[in-house]
C-alpha positions in Angstrom: 0.8 -85.4 29.5 3.9 -85.8 31.7 4.3 -85.7 35.4 6.7 -83.1 36.7 9.5 -85.8 37.6 9.0 -87.2 33.9 9.2 -83.7 32.2 12.3 -83.0 34.5 14.1 -85.9 33.1 13.0 -85.3 29.6 14.6 -81.9 29.7 17.4 -82.7 31.9 16.7 -80.5 34.9 15.2 -80.8 38.4 11.9 -81.1 39.8 12.6 -78.2 41.9 13.7 -76.0 39.2 10.2 -76.7 37.4 8.3 -75.8 40.5 10.5 -72.8 40.9 9.9 -71.4 37.4 6.2 -72.2 38.0 6.2 -70.1 41.1 8.0 -67.3 39.4 5.4 -67.4 36.3 8.2 -67.9 34.0 7.4 -71.4 32.8 4.0 -73.1 33.9 2.7 -76.6 33.3 -0.2 -77.1 30.8 -2.4 -78.3 33.6 -2.3 -77.9 37.3 -5.0 -80.4 38.9 -7.3 -79.5 41.9 -5.0 -81.6 44.1 -1.9 -79.6 42.9 -0.3 -82.1 40.7 1.4 -80.6 37.5 1.1 -81.9 34.1 3.1 -80.9 31.0 3.1 -81.4 27.4 5.7 -82.6 25.0 5.6 -79.4 22.9 6.6 -77.4 26.2 10.2 -78.8 25.6 10.9 -75.9 23.0 10.0 -73.1 25.4 11.9 -74.7 28.1 15.2 -75.2 26.1 14.9 -71.5 25.1 14.6 -70.4 28.8 17.6 -72.6 29.5 19.6 -70.9 26.8 18.6 -67.6 27.7 19.7 -68.3 31.5 23.1 -69.6 30.3 23.5 -66.2 28.4 23.4 -64.4 31.7 19.7 -63.1 31.7 17.9 -62.9 34.8 14.4 -64.5 35.2 12.8 -61.2 34.9 14.6 -60.3 31.9 13.6 -63.5 30.3 9.9 -62.9 31.5 10.1 -59.5 29.5 11.7 -61.0 26.5 8.9 -63.7 26.4 6.0 -61.5 27.1 6.8 -57.9 26.5 5.9 -56.4 23.1 8.1 -53.2 23.6 10.9 -53.9 21.1 12.8 -50.9 22.3 13.0 -52.4 25.9 13.7 -55.8 24.4 16.6 -54.5 22.6 17.8 -52.9 25.7 17.7 -56.0 27.7 19.7 -57.9 25.0 22.2 -55.1 24.7 22.6 -55.1 28.3 23.2 -59.1 28.3 25.6 -58.6 25.5 27.6 -56.1 27.3 27.8 -58.4 30.4 28.9 -61.4 28.3 31.6 -59.3 26.7 32.9 -58.5 30.0 32.8 -62.3 31.2 34.6 -63.2 27.8 37.4 -60.8 28.6 37.8 -62.0 32.3 38.0 -65.5 31.0 40.5 -64.5 28.4 42.7 -62.6 31.2 42.2 -65.9 33.4 43.6 -68.1 30.6 46.4 -65.8 30.0 47.3 -65.7 33.8 47.1 -69.6 33.9 48.9 -70.1 30.6 51.8 -67.3 31.9 52.1 -69.2 35.1 52.5 -72.7 33.4 55.2 -71.1 31.2 57.0 -69.6 34.3 56.9 -73.1 35.9 58.4 -74.6 32.9 61.4 -72.1 32.8 64.5 -73.0 34.3 64.6 -70.1 36.8 62.0 -71.8 39.1 64.4 -74.8 39.3 67.4 -73.2 40.4 69.8 -74.5 42.9 69.0 -72.8 46.4 71.3 -70.1 47.3 73.7 -70.9 44.3 74.4 -68.1 41.7 74.0 -68.9 38.2 73.6 -67.3 34.7 70.7 -67.6 32.6 69.5 -66.2 29.3 66.1 -64.6 29.8 63.5 -63.3 27.1 62.2 -59.9 27.4 59.1 -59.5 29.6 56.5 -56.8 30.1 55.0 -55.8 33.6 52.5 -53.5 34.9 54.2 -51.5 37.7 53.1 -49.5 40.8 54.4 -46.2 41.8 58.0 -46.0 43.2 57.9 -46.7 47.1 60.9 -44.8 48.9 60.6 -47.2 52.1 59.6 -50.7 53.0 57.4 -49.7 56.0 54.4 -52.1 56.2 51.7 -49.4 56.4 52.9 -47.8 53.1 53.4 -51.1 51.3 49.8 -52.1 52.1 48.2 -48.9 51.0 50.4 -48.9 47.7 49.6 -52.4 47.1 46.0 -52.1 47.6 46.0 -49.1 45.2 48.0 -51.1 42.7 45.9 -54.2 42.9 42.7 -52.1 42.6 44.1 -50.7 39.3 44.6 -54.3 38.0 41.1 -55.6 39.1 39.3 -52.5 37.6 40.8 -53.3 34.5 39.9 -56.9 34.9 43.4 -58.2 35.2 44.2 -61.0 37.4 47.0 -61.0 40.0 49.0 -64.3 39.8 52.1 -65.5 41.1 54.1 -64.1 38.2 54.9 -60.8 40.0 57.2 -59.3 42.5 59.4 -56.3 42.7 61.7 -54.1 40.8 64.3 -52.6 43.2 66.7 -49.7 42.6 69.7 -51.3 44.0 73.2 -51.6 42.6 74.9 -55.0 43.2 78.0 -53.2 44.8 75.8 -51.6 47.3 73.7 -54.6 48.1 74.2 -53.8 51.8 71.5 -50.8 51.3 68.8 -53.1 50.3 66.5 -52.4 53.0 66.5 -48.7 52.2 66.2 -49.1 48.5 63.2 -47.6 46.7 61.0 -50.3 44.7 57.8 -50.9 42.7 55.2 -53.7 42.9 55.4 -55.3 39.3 52.9 -57.9 37.8 53.2 -59.7 34.5 51.5 -57.8 31.7 49.7 -60.3 29.1 49.5 -57.7 26.4 50.0 -54.0 26.0 46.6 -53.2 24.3 44.0 -50.9 25.7 45.4 -50.5 29.2 46.1 -47.0 30.6 48.4 -48.5 33.4 52.1 -47.9 34.0 54.2 -50.5 32.3 58.0 -51.2 32.0 59.8 -54.0 30.1 62.7 -56.2 31.7 65.2 -56.5 28.9 66.2 -59.8 27.1 69.8 -60.9 27.9 72.0 -62.7 30.3 71.3 -62.4 34.0 73.0 -63.3 37.1 70.2 -65.1 39.1 69.9 -66.9 42.7 66.9 -68.5 44.4 66.6 -67.5 48.0 64.4 -67.7 51.0 62.1 -64.8 50.4 62.6 -62.8 53.6 65.2 -60.0 54.6 67.9 -62.6 55.9 67.4 -64.8 52.9 67.7 -62.0 50.5 70.6 -60.4 52.1 72.5 -63.8 52.1 71.5 -64.0 48.3 72.8 -60.8 47.4 76.2 -61.2 49.3 76.6 -64.5 47.2 75.8 -62.5 44.2 78.2 -59.8 44.9 81.0 -62.2 45.7 80.4 -64.3 42.4 80.2 -61.2 40.3 83.3 -59.8 41.9 85.4 -63.3 41.4 84.2 -63.6 37.7 84.5 -59.7 36.7 80.8 -59.5 36.0 79.2 -56.2 35.9 75.4 -55.4 36.2 72.7 -53.0 35.6 71.8 -51.4 38.9 68.2 -52.8 38.8 67.3 -55.8 41.1 64.3 -58.0 39.8 62.6 -60.0 42.3 60.3 -62.6 41.5 57.8 -64.8 43.5 58.0 -68.6 42.5 54.4 -69.5 43.8 50.8 -68.3 43.7 50.8 -68.7 47.6 51.9 -65.1 48.9 52.7 -64.4 52.3 54.4 -61.6 54.1 54.6 -58.3 52.1 53.3 -60.0 48.9 56.1 -62.5 48.7 56.1 -66.3 48.3 58.3 -68.5 50.6 60.9 -68.4 48.0 62.1 -65.9 45.4 64.3 -65.3 42.5 66.8 -62.4 42.4 68.1 -61.2 39.1 70.6 -58.8 37.9 71.0 -58.2 34.0 74.8 -58.5 33.1 76.4 -55.7 31.2 78.0 -57.4 28.3 81.4 -56.5 27.2 81.6 -55.0 23.8 83.4 -57.0 21.1 
């Protein structure tokens, strides 16, 4: 026979867990002496390992008790189906978490994150897909907050994670950059795949983009837009009237923006 601590060491658990299982009637010692000492047999290892496995599968103590003691097969199948459904959801959440982290790694490795501050440059970008919110016609804090919470709820309801790979798509012609504060816009968030989601999505086309890294506040963005406008004018660059604004960090501050941001305008290429 093994004392409680000896059995705990054998099955790689704690004395407290064994006592807790005993109190819950889930896993009892072979013998409990008159003075309260618990003693276990070696062949109880197999039942304990089964319970441990079921716990790791997400079953509650009550569900495990039913599995071990209930003879109603339909009830047992129902318990296992419920557990399988929860595990499937957890797998989906983990897959999305992995995709979010991998996407963030890729984003950090892209050259756009390491742009020279306040210096317009031209980058060749791959196509990207984004989930998007409804269009907002104004940048009022209350309207932004309401729209953002609705957007984030749609994402979380679909078990999608919000990461730093998001920002805004603003309807703004570069030649009218001074109208930035009055321009309509959407929240955008990286889409990891396009399967099975009834959420609005849009695609940022591949191609060459005029880009700049700025301080992510109104003054910084306006300074960046002026620099981009002057650069485009000097170099005879025409752009698509959509301003893509991306965060550069997970750490979001005022109005769902990181400290620094990347502004991008797709260039209109001249026909050969």
